[in-house]
Each structure stands twice: as structure tokens, then as C-alpha cells.
C-alpha positions in Angstrom: 53.5 -208.4 -110.4 49.9 -209.4 -109.6 48.4 -207.6 -106.6 45.6 -209.2 -104.7 43.3 -206.5 -103.3 40.9 -206.8 -100.4 38.1 -204.2 -99.9 37.0 -203.9 -96.3 33.8 -202.1 -95.2 32.6 -201.7 -91.6 29.0 -200.8 -91.5 26.3 -199.9 -89.0 22.7 -198.8 -89.9 23.7 -197.9 -93.4 20.5 -198.8 -95.3 20.4 -195.3 -96.9 23.9 -195.5 -98.4 25.4 -199.0 -98.5 24.0 -199.9 -101.9 25.6 -196.9 -103.6 28.9 -197.5 -101.7 29.0 -201.1 -102.9 28.0 -200.2 -106.5 31.1 -197.9 -106.6 33.2 -200.9 -105.7 31.5 -203.1 -108.4 32.2 -200.4 -111.0 35.9 -200.4 -110.5 38.1 -200.8 -113.6 40.3 -203.0 -111.5 38.1 -205.5 -109.7 39.1 -206.4 -106.2 39.8 -210.0 -105.3 37.4 -209.9 -102.3 34.9 -207.6 -100.7 34.4 -208.0 -97.0 31.6 -206.3 -95.1 31.2 -206.5 -91.3 27.9 -205.4 -89.9 28.4 -204.0 -86.4 25.0 -204.8 -85.0 22.7 -202.8 -87.3 19.1 -202.4 -86.3 17.7 -201.3 -89.7 17.5 -203.3 -92.9 21.3 -203.1 -93.7 21.7 -206.9 -93.5 18.9 -207.5 -96.0 20.5 -205.1 -98.5 23.9 -206.8 -98.0 22.5 -210.3 -98.5 20.8 -209.2 -101.8 24.3 -209.0 -103.4 24.8 -212.7 -103.0 28.3 -214.1 -103.4 29.8 -210.9 -104.7 30.1 -209.8 -101.1 31.3 -211.7 -98.0 29.0 -210.5 -95.2 29.9 -211.0 -91.5 28.0 -209.9 -88.4 28.9 -209.0 -84.8 27.2 -207.4 -81.9 27.7 -203.6 -81.7 31.3 -203.0 -80.6 32.3 -199.9 -82.5 34.0 -199.2 -85.8 37.5 -199.7 -84.5 36.7 -203.3 -83.5 35.0 -203.9 -86.8 38.0 -202.6 -88.8 40.4 -204.9 -86.8 38.3 -207.9 -87.4 38.2 -207.1 -91.2 41.9 -206.6 -91.3 42.5 -210.0 -89.7 40.2 -211.7 -92.2 41.5 -209.9 -95.3 43.9 -212.0 -97.5 45.0 -209.4 -100.0 48.4 -207.8 -100.5 46.7 -204.4 -100.3 43.9 -203.6 -98.0 41.5 -200.9 -99.3 39.4 -199.3 -96.6 36.0 -197.8 -97.4 33.4 -196.4 -95.1 29.7 -197.4 -95.6 28.6 -194.0 -97.0 31.5 -192.9 -99.2 32.0 -193.6 -102.9 35.0 -194.4 -105.1 35.7 -193.2 -108.6 35.8 -196.2 -111.0 39.6 -195.8 -111.3 40.3 -195.6 -107.6 41.7 -199.1 -107.1 43.5 -199.0 -110.5 45.4 -195.9 -109.5 46.1 -197.0 -105.9 47.5 -200.3 -107.1 49.7 -198.5 -109.6 51.1 -196.3 -106.9 51.6 -199.3 -104.7 53.6 -201.0 -107.5 55.7 -197.8 -108.1 56.4 -197.2 -104.4 56.5 -200.6 -102.6 58.4 -199.1 -99.7 55.5 -196.9 -98.6 53.4 -198.0 -95.6 50.1 -196.3 -96.6 48.6 -194.9 -99.8 46.2 -191.9 -99.7 44.3 -190.4 -102.6 42.6 -187.0 -103.0 38.9 -186.6 -102.4 35.9 -184.4 -103.0 33.2 -183.6 -100.4 29.5 -183.8 -101.2 26.5 -183.3 -99.0 23.4 -185.3 -98.2 22.1 -188.7 -99.2 21.7 -188.2 -102.9 23.7 -189.6 -105.8 27.1 -188.2 -106.8 28.1 -187.5 -110.4 31.8 -187.6 -111.3 32.1 -184.5 -113.5 35.7 -184.9 -114.6 37.6 -188.0 -115.8 41.0 -188.1 -114.0 43.9 -188.3 -116.3 47.2 -190.1 -115.7 48.8 -186.8 -116.9 47.4 -185.2 -113.8 49.1 -187.8 -111.5 51.7 -186.3 -109.2 52.3 -188.8 -106.4 54.1 -187.3 -103.4 56.2 -189.4 -101.1 55.9 -187.9 -97.6 58.8 -188.7 -95.2 57.7 -190.0 -91.8 58.5 -186.9 -89.8 56.9 -184.7 -92.4 53.7 -186.8 -92.4 53.5 -186.7 -88.5 53.6 -182.9 -88.7 51.3 -182.5 -91.7 48.7 -184.9 -90.4 48.4 -183.0 -87.1 48.5 -179.6 -88.7 45.9 -180.2 -91.4 44.3 -183.7 -91.1 41.9 -183.0 -94.0 43.7 -184.8 -96.9 44.2 -187.9 -94.7 41.1 -187.6 -92.6 39.2 -190.8 -93.7 40.1 -194.4 -94.2 38.0 -194.2 -97.4 41.0 -192.5 -99.0 43.5 -195.0 -97.7 45.0 -198.4 -98.6 47.4 -200.2 -96.4 49.7 -203.2 -97.4 48.9 -206.3 -95.5 52.6 -206.6 -94.5 52.3 -203.3 -92.6 49.4 -204.7 -90.5 51.6 -207.7 -89.8 54.4 -205.4 -88.6 52.0 -203.6 -86.3 51.0 -206.9 -84.7 54.7 -207.5 -84.0 54.9 -204.2 -82.3 52.1 -205.4 -80.0 49.3 -203.2 -81.2 46.2 -203.6 -83.4 45.9 -201.1 -86.3 42.8 -199.5 -84.7 42.6 -198.9 -80.9 39.2 -200.4 -79.7 38.6 -197.9 -77.0 39.1 -195.0 -79.4 36.3 -195.5 -81.9 35.7 -192.3 -83.7 39.4 -191.3 -83.8 40.7 -194.9 -84.2 42.0 -193.9 -87.7 44.0 -191.1 -86.1 45.7 -193.7 -83.9 46.8 -195.6 -87.0 47.8 -192.5 -88.9 49.9 -191.3 -86.0 51.5 -194.7 -85.7 52.5 -194.9 -89.4 55.5 -192.6 -89.2 57.2 -195.1 -87.0 57.1 -197.6 -89.8 57.9 -195.7 -92.9 56.9 -193.0 -95.5 53.5 -192.4 -96.9 52.4 -191.9 -100.6 49.8 -189.3 -101.4 48.2 -189.1 -104.8 46.1 -185.8 -104.9 44.0 -186.9 -107.8 40.4 -186.7 -106.4 39.2 -190.3 -106.6 36.9 -190.5 -103.5 33.6 -188.8 -102.9 33.3 -188.2 -99.2 29.7 -188.0 -98.0 28.8 -185.3 -95.4 25.5 -185.6 -93.7 23.8 -184.0 -90.6 24.5 -187.1 -88.7 28.2 -187.1 -89.6 28.4 -183.4 -88.7 27.0 -183.8 -85.2 30.3 -185.0 -83.8 30.8 -184.0 -80.2 34.0 -181.9 -80.6 34.7 -181.9 -76.8 34.6 -185.7 -76.8 36.7 -185.9 -80.0 39.5 -183.8 -78.6 39.4 -185.8 -75.4 39.9 -189.0 -77.5 42.7 -187.3 -79.4 44.6 -186.8 -76.1 44.0 -190.6 -75.4 45.5 -191.4 -78.8 48.7 -189.6 -77.8 48.7 -191.2 -74.4 48.4 -194.6 -76.0 51.3 -193.9 -78.5 53.7 -192.2 -76.1 55.6 -195.4 -75.3 56.0 -196.3 -78.9 57.6 -192.9 -79.6 59.7 -192.8 -76.5 61.2 -196.2 -77.4 61.9 -195.2 -81.0 65.7 -195.0 -81.7 65.5 -191.6 -83.5 64.8 -189.2 -80.7 63.8 -186.5 -83.2 60.5 -188.4 -83.6 59.8 -188.2 -79.8 60.7 -184.5 -79.7 58.1 -183.7 -82.4 55.6 -186.1 -80.9 55.8 -184.3 -77.5 55.4 -180.9 -79.2 52.2 -182.0 -80.9 51.0 -183.8 -77.8 51.2 -180.5 -75.8 49.2 -178.8 -78.6 46.5 -181.5 -78.4 46.2 -180.9 -74.7 45.8 -177.2 -75.2 43.1 -177.7 -77.8 41.3 -180.0 -75.5 41.7 -177.5 -72.6 40.1 -174.7 -74.7 37.0 -176.8 -75.2 36.9 -177.8 -71.6 37.0 -174.1 -70.7 34.2 -173.4 -73.2 32.1 -176.1 -71.4 32.9 -174.5 -68.0 35.0 -177.5 -66.8 37.8 -175.3 -65.4 39.5 -177.8 -63.1 39.8 -180.4 -65.9 41.2 -177.7 -68.3 43.8 -176.7 -65.8 44.9 -180.3 -65.4 45.4 -180.6 -69.2 47.4 -177.4 -69.3 49.6 -178.5 -66.5 50.2 -181.8 -68.2 51.0 -180.0 -71.5 53.8 -178.2 -69.7 55.4 -181.6 -68.9 54.8 -182.9 -72.4 57.1 -180.4 -74.1 59.9 -178.0 -73.1 59.8 -175.8 -76.2 59.8 -172.2 -75.0 57.0 -171.2 -77.4 54.9 -174.2 -76.4 55.5 -173.5 -72.7 54.5 -169.8 -73.2 51.2 -170.7 -74.9 50.3 -173.2 -72.1 51.2 -170.6 -69.4 49.0 -168.0 -71.1 46.0 -170.4 -71.2 46.6 -171.5 -67.7 46.6 -167.9 -66.5 43.3 -167.4 -68.3 41.6 -170.1 -66.3 41.7 -167.7 -63.3 39.7 -165.0 -65.1 35.9 -164.6 -64.9 34.1 -166.8 -67.4 
């Protein structure tokens, strides 16, 4: 079976990294059928760099609307059977698409395909020190409930769209559910919205072979944790109806348990910022999210702490 692959890259002010990122795509052992890049209103020389690649890259532009909007637009334009996401500062091993397509062929019932990754720091080059071998492949198929739990306990292995490929047919199914893959008002955690939605569609494949170099910079590390946890709560608020309507009520039970935990985590950061009233509100809401005795006990303890001196 011939698989058509679309690579989609949202970008914004990426003049320091976009050339290396695109070079990692050009160096693939399995060449993609199309490379789509959407510039989200850059103010540096990103567009000039993109245009220098000529017809090898299809370049589009929009006014700055956030990464979630850019990803949705790219998904709508992509024509491949498999959509391979890549952020504008990360790098793929030359065999990334080859391995992902092979896993896609082996497990066509999966709704997402994640690979392992390595972290590296700064704006310099990255050198792949080991050649991944097919003998090291150990693809894991993660059942929907297990993925929902694992993703929310330790997001790391699934924390970037640069490690992820999604079949086009899955994006079509999301449209039928009445949602875009990436929630526009949740830029920054829009990938978490998609990842938390995936268990309602099917299992996920994870190939731990490290085939992505995930770039960490000071700019990337300056995330506002308080804001991020607030957005996480909004992710769960947005998905609550999908889970409550799902026929298998075990999904909604686990969803509510995780939702209560997200509210507690947000409340802790609100307390740290001295926003006591807002923290209490989140803790009270967490009590209604889940009736698990242990969850209730943790929420009550934190709620009691809000009355203590700072």
C-alpha cells in the first residue's frame, strides 16, 4: 500500500531554527509527498528563509492567530493519508517518516502514532550519535483508557506534536464530532486538547525509538506555569461533554478523576500566587468533579489550607 505523507509546520519568528528543521525533513529516507508551512504573522526574516526553498515547500501566511489556528488550517489543507506534525524548532532523524509509515501500515486501527525523542538545548546543531536499528523497534499499542491515564500522569513521551503523526481519516472523524483537532482559544495546550480527545476515537501506537530531537531554549522554558494550568482546566471543561456523552461510562469516570486533579494542581499555583479566592473556587469545583474518596480527601485538605496564614 502506498502511503501519501503530508508534513505540516506552523511557524512564527523562527529565523534561528527553521532552516535546520526543514533540512531534517529534506534528509528523510522516505520523502514526504508535500511539505506545508504556515507562517503565523512573523515579524523577523522567517518568510525570506522559507521562500528560499522554492517549490520544495508550500508556504502560506496569515495574521498572527496562534499555533492552534495555524495547525487547524494546515490540517485542512493537507492531502496526505498520514499527517506528520513538526514544530519549527525541532529536528527529525532521517528515518523518522520511514519508521512512522511502517508502524502506520502495521497498525492501521490506531488513531495516532508517537515516537521516542531526545532533548537538546540551545540553538546549535544536533548530531545523531546512534543509528536506530529495526531490531530495537518495540511498538506498543496503548488502549484508549490506558493512554488517557498515562498522558495525564506523565505527559513527557507524548508532549509535542513533533513526535506525532495522525491519519487524515481521524481528523475527518473529529470534524464529524463537531470539533477541530486543536482548540483555537487554547494555544499553548492545544495539543493537550487533541491528546485528551484521542481516547474517544481509538488506541494509540508508541514507538520508543528516539527519532526526534526536541529543542529546548530559554524562550521555550519561560512558560507561565500558572497560565498553563489554567488552560489545562479549560481543556477539560471543553471536553467534558464529549466524555459525558460517551457510551462507555468508565471513560467519564476516569475523566472526572483526572479533571479533579487538574483543578487541584491549578489551585496550588493560584495559592502560590496569593490568589486565595480563585484557588478556593477551583477546589470546590474539584469536589463536584469527582466522588472518589481519595480525591475528595485531597481536595478537602487543600481547601482547609486556604484558611491558614500565607
